[in-house]
C-alpha positions as CSV (number, residue, x, y, z in Angstrom):
1,M,16.0,-9.5,13.9
2,D,14.1,-11.3,11.1
3,L,13.5,-9.1,8.0
4,L,9.9,-10.3,7.8
5,L,9.3,-9.2,11.4
6,V,10.7,-5.7,10.7
7,F,8.5,-5.4,7.6
8,A,5.4,-6.4,9.7
9,M,6.3,-3.8,12.4
10,V,6.8,-1.0,9.9
11,F,3.7,-2.0,8.0
12,S,1.5,-1.9,11.1
13,A,2.9,1.4,12.2
14,V,2.4,3.0,8.8
15,A,-1.1,1.5,8.4
16,T,-2.1,2.8,11.8
17,A,-0.7,6.3,11.1
18,N,-2.4,6.4,7.7
19,A,-5.8,5.5,9.1
20,A,-5.5,7.8,12.0
21,L,-4.4,10.8,10.0
22,A,-6.9,10.2,7.2
23,G,-9.7,10.1,9.7
24,Q,-8.5,13.2,11.5
25,V,-7.0,15.4,8.8
26,G,-8.3,13.9,5.6
27,N,-6.5,13.4,2.4
28,R,-3.6,15.6,3.2
29,G,-2.7,13.5,6.2
30,L,-2.8,10.4,4.2
31,I,-0.6,11.8,1.5
32,A,1.9,13.1,4.1
33,T,2.2,9.8,5.9
34,S,2.6,8.0,2.6
35,A,5.3,10.3,1.5
36,L,7.1,9.9,4.8
37,S,6.9,6.1,4.7
38,G,8.0,6.2,1.0
39,L,11.4,7.3,2.3
40,L,11.8,3.8,3.7
41,D,9.8,1.5,1.4
42,V,7.1,2.0,-1.3
43,D,5.6,-1.4,-0.6
44,V,4.6,-0.6,2.9
45,A,3.1,2.8,1.9
46,T,1.2,1.3,-1.0
47,L,-0.2,-1.7,0.9
48,S,-1.3,0.4,3.9
49,V,-3.0,3.0,1.7
50,L,-4.8,0.4,-0.5
51,R,-6.5,-1.0,2.6
52,L,-8.3,2.3,3.0
53,V,-9.9,2.4,-0.5
54,G,-13.7,2.8,-0.2
55,T,-13.7,3.2,3.6
56,I,-12.6,6.7,4.6
57,V,-10.8,7.9,1.4
58,T,-11.5,8.0,-2.3
59,P,-9.6,6.1,-4.9
60,V,-8.3,9.4,-6.3
61,A,-6.8,10.2,-2.9
62,V,-5.2,6.8,-2.6
63,G,-3.7,7.2,-6.1
64,H,-2.2,10.6,-5.0
65,A,-0.8,9.0,-1.8
66,V,0.8,6.1,-3.7
67,L,2.2,8.5,-6.2
68,A,3.7,10.7,-3.4
69,A,5.3,7.6,-1.9
70,I,6.8,6.6,-5.2
71,V,8.1,10.1,-6.0
72,V,9.7,10.5,-2.5
73,N,11.3,7.0,-2.7
74,S,12.7,7.6,-6.2
75,S,14.0,11.0,-5.3
76,G,15.7,9.6,-2.3
77,K,17.4,6.9,-4.4
78,V,18.5,9.5,-7.0
79,A,19.9,11.7,-4.2
80,L,21.9,8.8,-2.8
81,A,23.2,7.7,-6.2
């Protein structure tokens, strides 16, 4: 399978989950899905969260979500090293 197609599929799944949980649960759901998607890739988590700035979440919440994805991703890489 083409790597770009895999990225697009993961991005669409994460973006949908982020928007749904942010709308239902609020900032905690957004941070949780960003942290989970950070296990795979920080780019997907960051891009999907940045799409929500100014719509249903605040810029501060987006910053926390991106930070959570980076911390989880970095911690996973350190654990594997």
